[in-house]
C-alpha positions as CSV (number, residue, x, y, z in Angstrom):
1,M,-2.7,13.2,9.1
2,R,0.9,12.5,10.3
3,V,2.9,9.5,8.9
4,G,6.2,8.4,10.4
5,I,8.7,6.5,8.3
6,V,11.5,4.4,9.9
7,A,13.9,2.9,7.4
8,Q,16.6,0.4,8.0
9,K,19.7,2.2,9.1
10,G,22.6,2.2,6.6
11,N,20.4,0.7,3.8
12,S,20.3,3.1,0.9
13,R,17.5,1.1,-0.8
14,A,15.3,1.6,2.3
15,A,16.1,5.3,2.4
16,V,15.2,5.7,-1.3
17,L,11.9,3.9,-0.8
18,A,11.2,6.2,2.1
19,E,11.7,9.2,-0.1
20,R,9.4,7.8,-2.8
21,I,6.7,7.2,-0.3
22,R,7.1,10.7,1.1
23,E,7.0,12.3,-2.3
24,T,3.8,10.4,-3.3
25,L,1.7,11.3,-0.3
26,P,-0.7,14.4,-0.5
27,E,0.6,17.7,0.7
28,E,-1.9,17.7,3.5
29,V,-0.1,14.7,5.1
30,T,2.8,15.5,7.4
31,V,5.7,13.0,7.1
32,R,8.2,12.5,9.9
33,L,11.4,10.6,9.0
34,D,13.5,9.0,11.7
35,D,16.8,10.6,12.5
36,A,19.0,8.2,10.6
37,T,16.9,8.2,7.4
38,A,16.6,12.0,7.5
39,R,20.4,12.4,7.7
40,H,20.7,10.1,4.6
41,L,18.3,12.3,2.8
42,D,19.7,15.5,4.1
43,D,16.5,16.5,5.8
44,E,15.1,17.1,9.3
45,G,14.5,14.0,11.4
46,H,12.7,12.9,14.5
47,P,13.7,10.4,17.3
48,V,11.9,7.1,17.0
49,E,10.7,7.6,20.5
50,Q,8.4,10.3,19.2
51,M,6.7,8.3,16.5
52,D,3.7,7.7,18.8
53,A,2.6,11.2,17.8
54,C,1.9,9.9,14.3
55,D,-1.3,8.3,13.0
56,L,0.6,5.7,11.0
57,V,4.2,4.4,11.2
58,V,5.8,2.8,8.1
59,S,8.7,0.5,8.8
60,I,11.0,-0.3,5.9
61,G,13.5,-3.1,6.3
62,G,13.6,-6.4,8.2
63,D,12.0,-7.6,11.4
64,G,14.8,-5.8,13.3
65,T,13.7,-2.5,11.9
66,F,10.1,-3.2,12.7
67,L,11.1,-3.9,16.4
68,F,13.0,-0.7,16.4
69,A,10.0,1.2,15.1
70,A,7.7,-0.5,17.5
71,R,9.7,0.8,20.5
72,G,8.5,4.3,19.7
73,A,5.2,3.8,18.0
74,G,3.2,3.1,21.1
75,P,-0.5,2.6,20.1
76,T,0.1,3.8,16.5
77,P,-0.4,1.1,13.8
78,I,2.8,0.0,12.1
79,L,2.8,-1.0,8.4
80,G,5.8,-3.2,7.7
81,V,7.6,-3.2,4.3
82,N,9.8,-6.3,4.0
83,L,13.3,-5.8,2.7
84,G,14.6,-8.7,4.8
85,E,15.0,-12.4,4.0
86,V,12.1,-13.7,6.2
87,G,9.8,-10.9,7.3
88,F,7.4,-12.3,9.9
89,L,6.4,-8.8,10.9
90,N,6.4,-7.1,7.5
91,G,3.6,-7.9,5.2
92,V,4.2,-5.5,2.3
93,A,6.6,-6.2,-0.6
94,P,8.8,-3.3,-1.6
95,E,7.2,-3.1,-5.1
96,D,3.8,-2.7,-3.4
97,A,4.9,-0.2,-0.8
98,V,4.0,3.1,-2.3
99,E,0.6,1.9,-3.5
100,T,-0.2,0.3,-0.1
101,V,0.8,3.3,1.9
102,E,-1.3,5.5,-0.4
103,A,-4.3,3.3,0.1
104,V,-4.0,3.2,3.9
105,V,-3.6,6.9,4.1
106,A,-6.6,7.5,1.8
107,G,-8.7,5.1,3.9
108,Y,-7.7,6.9,7.1
109,R,-8.5,10.3,5.7
110,E,-12.0,9.0,4.7
111,T,-12.9,6.9,7.8
112,D,-10.4,8.0,10.5
113,T,-9.5,4.4,11.1
114,I,-6.6,2.1,10.0
115,P,-7.4,-1.7,9.9
116,S,-4.9,-3.4,12.2
117,R,-4.5,-6.4,14.5
118,D,-3.2,-6.2,18.1
119,V,-0.2,-8.3,19.0
120,P,0.9,-8.8,22.7
121,R,4.0,-7.3,24.3
122,L,5.8,-8.4,27.5
123,R,7.0,-6.2,30.3
124,A,9.7,-7.2,32.8
125,T,10.1,-5.6,36.2
126,G,12.5,-6.3,39.1
127,E,12.5,-6.2,42.9
128,G,14.9,-3.2,42.7
129,D,12.0,-1.1,41.3
130,W,13.2,-1.2,37.7
131,S,11.6,-2.1,34.4
132,V,12.6,-2.4,30.8
133,H,10.8,-1.3,27.6
134,P,8.0,-3.7,26.6
135,A,9.1,-6.5,24.3
136,L,7.3,-7.5,21.2
137,N,9.4,-10.7,20.8
138,E,10.9,-11.8,24.0
139,I,12.2,-11.1,27.5
140,V,15.5,-12.9,28.3
141,V,17.1,-13.3,31.7
142,Q,20.7,-14.5,31.5
143,G,24.0,-14.5,33.3
144,P,27.1,-12.3,32.7
145,Q,28.1,-14.3,29.7
146,R,27.1,-17.5,27.9
147,G,29.0,-20.7,27.8
148,H,30.0,-23.7,29.9
149,G,30.8,-22.7,33.5
150,N,29.1,-19.4,33.2
151,G,25.4,-18.5,33.3
152,L,23.4,-18.3,36.5
153,D,21.2,-20.3,38.9
154,Y,17.4,-19.8,38.5
155,E,14.0,-20.8,39.6
156,V,11.0,-20.2,37.4
157,R,7.5,-19.8,38.8
158,V,4.3,-19.6,36.8
159,D,1.5,-18.0,38.8
160,D,3.4,-18.7,42.0
161,R,3.9,-22.4,41.1
162,V,7.4,-23.7,40.5
163,F,7.9,-24.9,36.9
164,T,11.6,-25.5,36.9
165,A,14.9,-24.7,38.6
166,G,18.6,-25.2,37.7
167,R,21.6,-23.6,36.2
168,G,22.1,-22.5,32.6
169,D,22.8,-19.6,30.3
170,G,19.3,-18.1,31.2
171,V,15.6,-18.2,30.7
172,L,13.6,-16.8,27.8
173,V,9.9,-15.9,27.8
174,S,8.5,-15.4,24.3
175,T,5.3,-14.1,22.8
176,P,3.8,-15.9,19.8
177,T,5.3,-13.2,17.6
178,G,8.7,-13.8,19.0
179,S,8.5,-17.6,18.8
180,T,10.1,-17.5,15.3
181,A,13.1,-15.4,16.6
182,Y,15.4,-16.1,19.6
183,N,13.0,-18.6,21.0
184,L,13.4,-20.8,17.9
185,S,17.2,-20.7,18.0
186,E,17.1,-21.9,21.6
187,G,14.9,-24.9,20.8
188,G,11.5,-23.4,21.5
189,P,8.5,-24.2,19.5
190,L,6.9,-22.3,16.6
191,V,3.7,-20.6,17.8
192,H,0.9,-19.4,15.5
193,P,0.5,-15.6,15.9
194,D,-3.2,-16.0,16.9
195,A,-2.4,-18.4,19.7
196,D,-3.2,-17.0,23.2
197,A,0.0,-18.2,24.9
198,L,3.5,-17.4,26.1
199,V,6.5,-19.8,25.8
200,I,9.1,-20.3,28.6
201,T,12.3,-21.8,27.3
202,E,15.5,-22.6,29.3
203,M,18.7,-21.7,27.6
204,C,21.5,-24.3,27.5
205,A,20.6,-25.6,30.9
206,A,22.6,-28.4,32.6
207,E,19.3,-30.2,33.0
208,S,16.1,-28.7,31.6
209,M,12.4,-29.1,31.2
210,P,10.9,-29.0,27.7
211,P,9.7,-25.5,26.7
212,L,6.4,-24.7,28.3
213,A,3.4,-22.8,26.7
214,V,1.3,-21.0,29.3
215,P,-1.8,-18.8,29.1
216,S,-1.0,-15.2,28.0
217,D,-2.2,-13.7,31.3
218,S,0.2,-15.8,33.3
219,V,2.7,-14.2,35.6
220,V,6.2,-15.6,35.2
221,E,8.8,-15.0,38.0
222,I,12.5,-15.8,37.4
223,R,14.6,-15.8,40.5
224,A,18.2,-15.3,39.5
225,D,21.3,-16.0,41.7
226,G,24.7,-17.8,41.5
227,A,26.4,-15.0,39.6
228,A,27.7,-11.6,40.6
229,F,25.2,-10.0,38.2
230,G,22.9,-10.7,35.2
231,Y,21.2,-9.1,32.3
232,V,17.6,-8.8,31.3
233,S,17.0,-8.2,27.6
234,S,13.8,-6.8,26.0
235,D,14.1,-7.6,22.3
236,S,17.3,-5.8,21.3
237,T,17.9,-3.7,24.5
238,R,19.7,-5.0,27.5
239,E,19.9,-3.9,31.2
240,R,22.2,-5.1,33.9
241,F,20.9,-6.2,37.4
242,E,22.6,-7.3,40.6
243,T,21.9,-10.7,42.0
244,P,20.0,-12.1,43.8
245,E,17.0,-10.6,41.8
246,T,13.5,-11.8,40.9
247,V,12.4,-10.7,37.4
248,T,8.7,-10.7,36.9
249,V,7.4,-11.1,33.3
250,R,3.8,-10.4,32.3
251,A,1.8,-9.2,29.4
252,D,1.9,-5.5,28.9
253,P,-1.5,-3.8,28.9
254,D,-0.7,-2.0,25.7
255,P,-0.2,-4.2,22.6
256,T,1.5,-3.3,19.4
257,R,-0.8,-2.6,16.5
258,I,0.2,-4.1,13.1
259,A,-1.5,-2.4,10.2
260,E,-3.0,-4.7,7.5
261,P,-2.0,-6.3,5.3
262,S,-0.1,-8.5,7.8
263,S,2.6,-10.9,6.8
264,D,1.6,-14.5,5.8
265,F,2.8,-16.6,8.6
266,F,2.9,-19.9,6.7
267,Q,4.5,-18.3,3.7
268,A,7.2,-16.8,5.9
269,L,7.8,-20.2,7.6
270,G,8.9,-21.5,4.2
271,K,11.9,-19.2,4.2
272,L,13.2,-21.0,7.4
273,D,14.0,-24.1,5.4
C-alpha cells in the first residue's frame, strides 16, 4: 500500500504530525511526502501532482491544504486532518490523526477498500481550446481587477437559456462543497454538501439577480467582454484569457473522494459565527 502525506506548507506542527504518522505505519506501507514537507523533514519528496499514484492521501492543515492535495490526488481518497479554524473538508482532529490513519490503512489492507464519499468538481473550458484544472470549490470568471469602474461585461446562460447579463467584478459558479468558501463571501447561499446543485453568484454587479441554484448537470456559459482581458480561477489557480471569450462550466466526470470520517457540516457551520 502507498500512502501520500501533504502537510500545510510552513507549518512545523503539520510536518511533525506527518512524521508521526509515517513512523507509526507498518514497514510494508510506502509513504510519500510532498516536496515541501519532505524538505522540512530532510527527506525525499514527491510532487503533489503525483499523489494519484497512492492508495490514500492524508492532508494535514486547513481547507486550503486539502484543496492543494486534491489537485494531485485524482481518484485517490483523501483523509483530511484539521489544523485550521473551520475545516469543512477535514474531518479528523489532530489528536486522533495517527489512530485514524492506522485504522484506515489496516482496513484497506484487509478489504482492499477505503470508505469514502464522492464530491463533485467543476471544469471550465474556453472557446480558445483551453481548460483549467477541475475545481472542488468554485470556478470564477472575472475582469482584470476588482473595484468600481473595473470588471467586465457578461452574459450568463444555463443550458442555453439566458439567466442574467450585466457588468460587475465577475461571476462565480460554486459546488455545494465550495458554498462555504468564496461563494459565501460574495453573498451566495450555504448549500448542504449532499445537495445535487450548483450555485451561480454575480460578484459586485451594478444590477444583479439573486444567486441561482441549478441542477448539478447544468451547463453554465459565461460570455465575457468589455475588458481587454479577464481571468478564470479554479479554486486557488488562475489563468488569463483574452476577450471576448465564452467560458463553459460543467461538472467534471471525475469527482474528488473524501475518506471517512468526513467533517460534520453543521458543527463546522458553528465556527462561522
